[in-house]
DONU-361655 format. One record per residue (C-alpha): residue number from 1; x, y, z. Coordinates in Angstrom, 3 decimals, decimal comma. Example, Ala and Ser with C-alpha at 12.3 -4.5 7.8 and 13.67 -1.06 7.14 Angstrom:
2
PASE:nr:east:north:up
PASE:1:12,300:-4,500:7,800
PASE:2:13,670:-1,060:7,140
% end
This chain:
370
PASE:nr:east:north:up
PASE:1:4,128:13,428:-26,683
PASE:2:0,620:13,238:-25,209
PASE:3:-0,277:16,070:-22,882
PASE:4:-0,660:15,039:-19,269
PASE:5:-2,110:17,140:-16,423
PASE:6:-1,696:16,451:-12,727
PASE:7:-3,446:18,461:-9,999
PASE:8:-1,888:18,271:-6,528
PASE:9:-3,620:19,675:-3,469
PASE:10:-1,687:17,976:-0,656
PASE:11:1,009:20,406:0,542
PASE:12:3,615:17,757:1,343
PASE:13:3,133:15,979:-1,969
PASE:14:3,326:19,353:-3,735
PASE:15:6,611:20,133:-1,963
PASE:16:8,149:16,843:-3,087
PASE:17:6,875:17,358:-6,617
PASE:18:8,309:20,882:-6,863
PASE:19:11,769:19,738:-5,788
PASE:20:11,638:16,716:-8,105
PASE:21:10,834:18,958:-11,056
PASE:22:13,866:21,117:-10,226
PASE:23:16,098:18,042:-9,963
PASE:24:14,879:16,803:-13,348
PASE:25:16,117:19,922:-15,182
PASE:26:18,729:19,394:-17,892
PASE:27:18,931:22,810:-19,572
PASE:28:16,797:25,574:-18,041
PASE:29:14,716:26,488:-14,997
PASE:30:12,478:29,564:-14,983
PASE:31:10,636:30,618:-11,814
PASE:32:8,212:33,444:-11,132
PASE:33:6,972:33,839:-7,568
PASE:34:5,398:36,480:-5,372
PASE:35:7,445:35,708:-2,258
PASE:36:10,833:34,055:-1,752
PASE:37:11,901:34,546:1,845
PASE:38:14,263:32,765:4,206
PASE:39:12,446:29,593:5,247
PASE:40:13,269:25,900:5,051
PASE:41:11,501:25,223:1,745
PASE:42:12,993:28,278:0,019
PASE:43:16,453:27,287:1,240
PASE:44:15,889:23,763:-0,053
PASE:45:14,836:25,152:-3,423
PASE:46:17,963:27,326:-3,503
PASE:47:20,162:24,331:-2,639
PASE:48:18,698:22,299:-5,500
PASE:49:19,185:25,206:-7,913
PASE:50:22,848:25,468:-6,915
PASE:51:23,252:21,723:-7,355
PASE:52:21,727:21,700:-10,841
PASE:53:23,882:24,646:-11,898
PASE:54:27,009:22,881:-10,630
PASE:55:26,154:19,513:-12,183
PASE:56:24,618:20,562:-15,497
PASE:57:25,545:24,244:-15,945
PASE:58:21,888:25,009:-16,584
PASE:59:20,394:28,471:-16,952
PASE:60:18,245:29,523:-13,973
PASE:61:16,015:32,608:-13,985
PASE:62:14,117:33,720:-10,881
PASE:63:11,591:36,553:-11,088
PASE:64:10,069:37,777:-7,833
PASE:65:8,199:40,710:-6,361
PASE:66:10,989:43,164:-5,531
PASE:67:9,371:44,537:-2,392
PASE:68:10,062:47,849:-0,690
PASE:69:13,713:47,248:0,215
PASE:70:15,056:46,998:-3,364
PASE:71:13,242:50,227:-4,281
PASE:72:14,830:52,152:-1,414
PASE:73:18,324:50,646:-1,483
PASE:74:18,667:49,643:-5,121
PASE:75:19,546:46,143:-3,958
PASE:76:18,841:43,391:-6,448
PASE:77:20,535:40,481:-4,698
PASE:78:18,105:39,738:-1,904
PASE:79:14,391:39,084:-1,913
PASE:80:12,447:40,490:1,003
PASE:81:8,847:39,810:1,885
PASE:82:7,806:43,008:3,670
PASE:83:5,564:41,000:5,998
PASE:84:8,465:39,264:7,723
PASE:85:11,569:41,049:6,419
PASE:86:13,793:37,954:6,189
PASE:87:16,144:38,341:3,213
PASE:88:17,215:35,376:1,119
PASE:89:20,563:36,150:-0,497
PASE:90:20,740:35,177:-4,164
PASE:91:23,956:37,045:-4,921
PASE:92:27,086:35,302:-6,049
PASE:93:25,428:32,194:-7,477
PASE:94:27,011:31,727:-10,869
PASE:95:24,448:30,764:-13,487
PASE:96:21,475:32,143:-11,569
PASE:97:19,819:35,359:-12,741
PASE:98:17,560:37,112:-10,237
PASE:99:15,146:39,868:-11,233
PASE:100:12,887:41,713:-8,802
PASE:101:9,803:42,952:-10,611
PASE:102:7,622:45,825:-9,442
PASE:103:4,743:47,300:-11,422
PASE:104:3,429:49,571:-8,674
PASE:105:4,678:51,075:-5,407
PASE:106:4,516:47,848:-3,403
PASE:107:3,143:45,431:-5,967
PASE:108:4,517:43,487:-8,912
PASE:109:4,639:40,006:-10,364
PASE:110:2,040:38,054:-8,380
PASE:111:2,425:34,950:-10,555
PASE:112:3,489:31,529:-9,278
PASE:113:5,061:29,660:-12,198
PASE:114:7,809:27,116:-12,850
PASE:115:9,039:25,954:-16,264
PASE:116:11,632:23,190:-16,646
PASE:117:13,549:22,733:-19,916
PASE:118:10,810:24,502:-21,865
PASE:119:8,802:21,262:-21,697
PASE:120:7,130:21,010:-18,300
PASE:121:5,210:23,849:-16,670
PASE:122:3,856:24,098:-13,139
PASE:123:0,966:26,501:-12,584
PASE:124:0,340:27,270:-8,923
PASE:125:-1,462:29,535:-6,501
PASE:126:1,222:28,836:-3,869
PASE:127:4,188:31,006:-2,930
PASE:128:7,565:29,410:-2,242
PASE:129:7,454:29,040:1,523
PASE:130:6,725:26,738:4,445
PASE:131:3,285:28,300:4,855
PASE:132:2,332:26,881:1,459
PASE:133:4,462:23,769:0,910
PASE:134:5,066:20,942:3,366
PASE:135:3,552:19,635:6,602
PASE:136:3,473:23,061:8,307
PASE:137:1,258:24,634:5,626
PASE:138:-1,061:27,470:6,633
PASE:139:-2,618:28,328:3,253
PASE:140:-4,535:25,945:1,010
PASE:141:-3,115:25,624:-2,480
PASE:142:-3,105:23,733:-5,762
PASE:143:-0,285:22,887:-8,153
PASE:144:-1,138:21,966:-11,749
PASE:145:1,687:20,268:-13,674
PASE:146:1,381:20,063:-17,462
PASE:147:3,722:17,894:-19,506
PASE:148:3,657:17,160:-23,225
PASE:149:2,501:20,626:-24,352
PASE:150:5,636:22,343:-25,594
PASE:151:3,759:25,282:-27,123
PASE:152:2,212:26,106:-23,764
PASE:153:5,480:25,611:-21,831
PASE:154:7,380:27,743:-24,343
PASE:155:4,852:30,563:-24,043
PASE:156:5,111:30,579:-20,247
PASE:157:8,911:30,341:-20,330
PASE:158:9,121:33,255:-22,767
PASE:159:6,810:35,270:-20,530
PASE:160:9,068:34,773:-17,515
PASE:161:12,428:35,167:-19,238
PASE:162:11,700:37,791:-21,891
PASE:163:8,870:39,816:-20,419
PASE:164:9,138:39,869:-16,643
PASE:165:12,881:39,474:-16,206
PASE:166:13,732:42,482:-18,375
PASE:167:12,146:44,908:-15,906
PASE:168:14,368:45,626:-12,927
PASE:169:12,519:47,301:-10,051
PASE:170:11,064:50,185:-12,078
PASE:171:10,517:48,766:-15,577
PASE:172:11,502:50,857:-18,550
PASE:173:8,466:49,433:-20,315
PASE:174:5,602:47,379:-18,888
PASE:175:5,440:43,618:-19,412
PASE:176:3,565:42,505:-22,495
PASE:177:1,180:39,616:-22,981
PASE:178:2,746:36,417:-24,351
PASE:179:1,554:34,949:-27,587
PASE:180:-1,348:32,638:-26,789
PASE:181:-0,795:29,090:-28,061
PASE:182:-3,512:27,268:-29,958
PASE:183:-5,288:24,306:-28,409
PASE:184:-7,449:23,631:-25,403
PASE:185:-4,993:25,120:-22,906
PASE:186:-4,307:28,841:-23,087
PASE:187:-1,987:30,977:-20,964
PASE:188:-3,410:34,436:-20,319
PASE:189:-2,000:37,425:-18,449
PASE:190:-3,132:40,719:-16,972
PASE:191:-0,827:43,703:-16,501
PASE:192:-2,561:46,926:-15,453
PASE:193:0,668:48,883:-15,937
PASE:194:0,760:47,729:-19,562
PASE:195:-2,998:48,187:-19,964
PASE:196:-3,118:44,544:-21,005
PASE:197:-5,939:42,350:-19,736
PASE:198:-6,501:38,888:-21,171
PASE:199:-7,926:37,568:-17,888
PASE:200:-11,116:39,535:-17,215
PASE:201:-12,476:38,832:-20,728
PASE:202:-11,732:35,124:-20,225
PASE:203:-13,751:35,128:-16,999
PASE:204:-16,595:37,113:-18,556
PASE:205:-16,760:34,860:-21,624
PASE:206:-16,855:31,719:-19,440
PASE:207:-19,659:33,141:-17,274
PASE:208:-21,702:34,272:-20,270
PASE:209:-21,384:30,841:-21,915
PASE:210:-22,422:28,919:-18,770
PASE:211:-25,760:27,142:-19,064
PASE:212:-26,384:25,687:-15,594
PASE:213:-23,425:25,980:-13,180
PASE:214:-20,650:28,393:-12,206
PASE:215:-18,245:27,610:-9,351
PASE:216:-15,801:30,251:-8,097
PASE:217:-13,234:29,679:-5,345
PASE:218:-11,140:32,745:-4,562
PASE:219:-9,496:34,140:-1,463
PASE:220:-11,085:37,493:-2,399
PASE:221:-14,471:37,944:-4,098
PASE:222:-14,819:41,505:-5,335
PASE:223:-15,277:41,001:-9,084
PASE:224:-14,728:43,941:-11,443
PASE:225:-17,872:45,580:-12,871
PASE:226:-17,946:43,665:-16,168
PASE:227:-17,580:40,286:-14,471
PASE:228:-20,108:41,164:-11,769
PASE:229:-22,630:42,170:-14,426
PASE:230:-22,077:38,849:-16,202
PASE:231:-22,588:36,931:-12,934
PASE:232:-25,817:38,818:-12,203
PASE:233:-27,076:38,092:-15,717
PASE:234:-26,193:34,408:-15,261
PASE:235:-28,177:34,281:-12,021
PASE:236:-31,204:35,849:-13,716
PASE:237:-31,216:33,212:-16,459
PASE:238:-31,177:30,420:-13,873
PASE:239:-27,489:29,479:-13,744
PASE:240:-26,524:28,200:-10,289
PASE:241:-23,636:30,348:-8,983
PASE:242:-21,555:29,017:-6,064
PASE:243:-18,824:31,135:-4,474
PASE:244:-16,276:29,838:-1,949
PASE:245:-14,254:32,313:0,141
PASE:246:-12,257:32,168:3,400
PASE:247:-14,407:32,738:6,470
PASE:248:-12,057:31,994:9,340
PASE:249:-8,394:32,921:9,393
PASE:250:-5,954:31,006:11,573
PASE:251:-2,832:32,716:10,283
PASE:252:-2,446:36,477:10,624
PASE:253:-4,689:38,473:8,280
PASE:254:-7,864:38,733:10,316
PASE:255:-8,821:42,219:9,085
PASE:256:-8,246:41,091:5,486
PASE:257:-10,402:37,976:5,921
PASE:258:-13,100:39,980:7,679
PASE:259:-13,275:42,457:4,802
PASE:260:-13,229:39,585:2,303
PASE:261:-16,106:37,921:4,113
PASE:262:-18,173:41,101:4,218
PASE:263:-17,493:42,020:0,611
PASE:264:-18,422:38,498:-0,521
PASE:265:-21,687:38,713:1,431
PASE:266:-22,520:42,093:-0,074
PASE:267:-21,752:40,981:-3,637
PASE:268:-23,330:37,518:-3,454
PASE:269:-26,645:38,978:-2,337
PASE:270:-26,884:40,841:-5,652
PASE:271:-26,662:37,602:-7,697
PASE:272:-30,002:35,793:-7,984
PASE:273:-29,905:32,319:-6,452
PASE:274:-26,222:32,553:-5,509
PASE:275:-24,813:30,165:-2,923
PASE:276:-21,975:31,320:-0,654
PASE:277:-19,678:28,859:1,122
PASE:278:-17,193:29,903:3,798
PASE:279:-13,998:27,888:4,319
PASE:280:-13,576:26,924:7,964
PASE:281:-10,813:24,312:7,738
PASE:282:-7,165:24,483:8,736
PASE:283:-5,347:27,689:7,863
PASE:284:-6,670:30,116:5,257
PASE:285:-8,143:29,352:1,842
PASE:286:-5,857:30,692:-0,890
PASE:287:-7,426:29,333:-4,095
PASE:288:-8,172:31,193:-7,331
PASE:289:-10,206:29,115:-9,788
PASE:290:-13,475:28,997:-11,706
PASE:291:-15,265:26,284:-13,621
PASE:292:-18,543:26,117:-15,481
PASE:293:-20,954:23,344:-16,474
PASE:294:-19,124:20,357:-14,984
PASE:295:-15,769:21,569:-16,254
PASE:296:-16,650:22,747:-19,751
PASE:297:-14,453:25,776:-19,040
PASE:298:-11,838:25,960:-16,273
PASE:299:-9,788:29,011:-15,232
PASE:300:-6,968:28,596:-12,717
PASE:301:-4,115:30,868:-11,719
PASE:302:-2,876:33,689:-9,490
PASE:303:-5,711:36,172:-10,080
PASE:304:-7,397:37,487:-6,930
PASE:305:-10,641:39,381:-7,424
PASE:306:-9,372:42,422:-5,553
PASE:307:-8,038:45,952:-5,825
PASE:308:-4,396:45,021:-6,397
PASE:309:-5,030:42,413:-9,091
PASE:310:-7,190:44,941:-10,911
PASE:311:-4,885:47,940:-10,632
PASE:312:-1,273:46,872:-10,079
PASE:313:-0,269:43,203:-10,112
PASE:314:0,869:41,121:-13,044
PASE:315:-1,352:38,018:-12,929
PASE:316:-1,874:34,865:-14,966
PASE:317:-4,516:32,233:-15,564
PASE:318:-4,487:29,035:-17,569
PASE:319:-7,766:28,467:-19,404
PASE:320:-9,063:25,093:-20,541
PASE:321:-11,954:24,159:-22,775
PASE:322:-13,337:20,640:-22,503
PASE:323:-10,237:19,144:-20,881
PASE:324:-11,744:16,271:-18,909
PASE:325:-8,491:15,380:-17,118
PASE:326:-8,005:18,865:-15,680
PASE:327:-11,683:19,486:-14,952
PASE:328:-12,158:16,068:-13,368
PASE:329:-9,204:16,387:-11,000
PASE:330:-10,142:19,933:-10,006
PASE:331:-13,780:18,960:-9,411
PASE:332:-12,713:15,969:-7,312
PASE:333:-10,513:18,199:-5,130
PASE:334:-13,251:20,811:-4,810
PASE:335:-16,008:18,379:-3,843
PASE:336:-14,051:15,865:-1,801
PASE:337:-11,613:18,140:0,044
PASE:338:-12,666:21,792:-0,046
PASE:339:-16,468:21,704:0,241
PASE:340:-16,526:19,402:3,312
PASE:341:-14,417:22,029:5,096
PASE:342:-16,891:24,819:4,343
PASE:343:-20,211:25,919:5,744
PASE:344:-23,023:27,498:3,787
PASE:345:-23,859:31,110:4,548
PASE:346:-27,549:32,012:4,471
PASE:347:-27,555:35,192:2,443
PASE:348:-31,053:36,125:3,585
PASE:349:-30,206:36,023:7,290
PASE:350:-30,207:39,185:9,369
PASE:351:-26,627:38,498:10,445
PASE:352:-25,509:38,185:6,841
PASE:353:-27,193:41,435:5,866
PASE:354:-25,659:43,296:8,779
PASE:355:-22,189:41,900:8,124
PASE:356:-22,477:42,606:4,422
PASE:357:-23,482:46,195:5,019
PASE:358:-20,653:46,840:7,487
PASE:359:-17,765:45,061:5,810
PASE:360:-18,962:45,973:2,335
PASE:361:-18,913:49,643:3,300
PASE:362:-15,436:49,313:4,818
PASE:363:-14,119:47,532:1,726
PASE:364:-15,691:50,136:-0,569
PASE:365:-14,228:53,052:1,380
PASE:366:-10,718:51,598:1,603
PASE:367:-10,211:49,170:-1,292
PASE:368:-6,432:49,488:-1,278
PASE:369:-6,300:48,085:2,258
PASE:370:-7,763:44,745:1,250
% end
């Protein structure tokens, strides 16, 4: 079967696609998500899972950040997002296995993955919730559906089922990296608790190999030292570096966005010739991707360039080399939808320097807050 890749940015279309993938399952469904709280989309997902179990007796595995409540109470039947505290009861559903996963005090599996029948895999930067899927979205997002690559789907499925789901609340052993399949698509993970990092080297290698263009869109831009050094070296050799970050928040995390903005200003000014774009559209920008040289290399996944992704969270990226279908769709979304909703920030302006100094200092003094 020929591999096919579909990139979906529209939140309503992504919602319909997610539910359709669940309905198409014949044998297995494996889900890993950061949040799964009581909202209309999550309840719809749960209803479809119950239906597929009843109709086909399929195996369903759900791995989610356990949150603070399971640690304190020992509960493993409800998922709670500590930001809103609305539990979604998963107990008593025959055929469904739920596993909270925590790798640090309040952090854990930050991945957003769906595998159906070990054949189709959905890579996403969206959580399962109304703020991400559907007409009431408040965070930008992308879903990348890959069909026809069984090696890739099997690797992701094994990662969810065998690695993450075996660690209840406090894992007896940290999650391990899955075997990386051959080919142009590779699934890579990062687990600080396991001292496994296949993501940072992938970013560094892509930046070092770039010859004329690097584009980074991330809701946080505080790259680790090795990646920052590679970006600075790229700027010095004339590679055009463009960074897109959120600049206005219409949801709830104004301190977080302010620190992100200041840190991005401080870092971007150290990269020769860098261009910084601030998202000013609806909601908050939530993307995490990089591409180089018109899509020669593309990295997409759950990895934020921040304190938690570096020190606690289990993250993933999918890496492509020379995949024109993936790169073309991502570039079209970036240029036609995201960039028109951004404004360029003049890094040499007095305002930028002042903001960078202030927010950069705040972010440096209290990295765990952001």
